[in-house]
C-alpha positions in Angstrom: -85.2 68.9 98.3 -82.1 71.1 99.7 -83.9 74.1 99.7 -86.8 72.8 101.6 -84.0 72.6 104.2 -82.9 76.3 104.2 -85.1 79.0 105.1 -88.6 80.0 104.9 -91.5 82.6 104.7 -94.8 82.2 104.8 -97.2 84.5 103.8 -101.5 84.0 102.7 -100.5 83.5 99.0 -97.1 81.4 99.3 -94.2 79.9 101.2 -91.0 81.0 100.1 -87.9 78.6 100.6 -84.3 80.3 100.5 -80.9 79.1 100.7 -77.8 79.5 99.7 -76.2 76.9 97.5 -72.4 77.1 96.7 -72.7 75.6 92.9 -74.8 78.6 92.1 -73.6 81.0 89.9 -74.2 84.2 91.3 -75.0 86.0 88.8 -78.2 84.3 87.5 -81.6 84.2 89.6 -82.5 80.4 90.3 -86.4 80.4 91.3 -88.5 77.3 91.7 -92.1 77.6 91.7 -94.4 74.8 92.9 -98.2 74.3 92.6 -99.5 71.5 94.0 -102.2 70.0 91.7 -104.7 70.3 94.8 -104.9 73.8 93.7 -107.1 73.4 90.6 -106.3 72.1 87.0 -103.9 73.0 84.3 -105.1 76.3 83.0 -105.3 77.2 87.0 -102.1 76.2 88.1 -100.3 77.5 84.8 -102.6 81.0 85.6 -100.3 80.6 88.9 -97.1 80.0 87.5 -97.8 82.6 85.0 -98.2 85.7 87.9 -95.3 84.2 90.1 -93.2 84.3 86.8 -94.1 88.4 86.1 -94.0 89.1 90.1 -90.5 87.9 90.0 -89.0 89.9 87.0 -90.5 92.7 88.5 -88.9 91.9 91.4 -85.6 91.6 89.7 -85.7 95.3 87.7 -87.3 97.0 91.1 -86.1 95.3 94.3 -82.2 94.6 95.4 -83.0 90.6 95.1 -80.1 88.9 96.5 -78.8 85.9 93.6 -76.6 84.2 96.4 -79.7 82.6 97.3 -81.8 80.0 95.5 -85.9 80.5 95.8 -88.4 78.0 95.8 -92.3 79.6 96.1 -94.8 77.0 97.1 -98.2 78.7 95.9 -101.9 78.5 97.6 -105.1 78.2 96.6 -104.9 81.8 97.9 -102.9 82.9 95.1 -105.3 82.1 92.3 -108.4 83.8 94.2 -106.8 87.3 95.1 -106.1 90.6 92.8 -102.6 90.5 91.1 -101.7 94.3 92.5 -102.0 92.5 96.1 -100.0 89.8 95.5 -97.4 91.7 94.2 -97.0 94.2 96.8 -97.0 91.2 100.0 -94.6 89.3 97.7 -92.5 92.4 97.1 -92.3 93.0 101.2 -91.6 88.9 101.7 -89.0 89.7 99.4 -87.2 92.7 100.7 -87.5 90.8 104.2 -84.5 88.2 103.0 -81.3 90.3 103.0 
């Protein structure tokens, strides 16, 4: 809940909340993914989580992500319907804005 009081970036696929948390280990990436039940059944929600997890793994390898922040992704329904590459490109741009 403390992440919700932090900064936020919104895009067509998700809302990203991020905030520095003092008790966090700065060598580990802390990411939480939330999918609402409104989006669909468990299979659809798990597909969204898998997509976001894969994108974050790629981002960790290819981008300089600030490990001082904790991140919270709230998924939108459009994440399920759009192509993976387009989602990845958009989220990479958004994650680059966070410094």
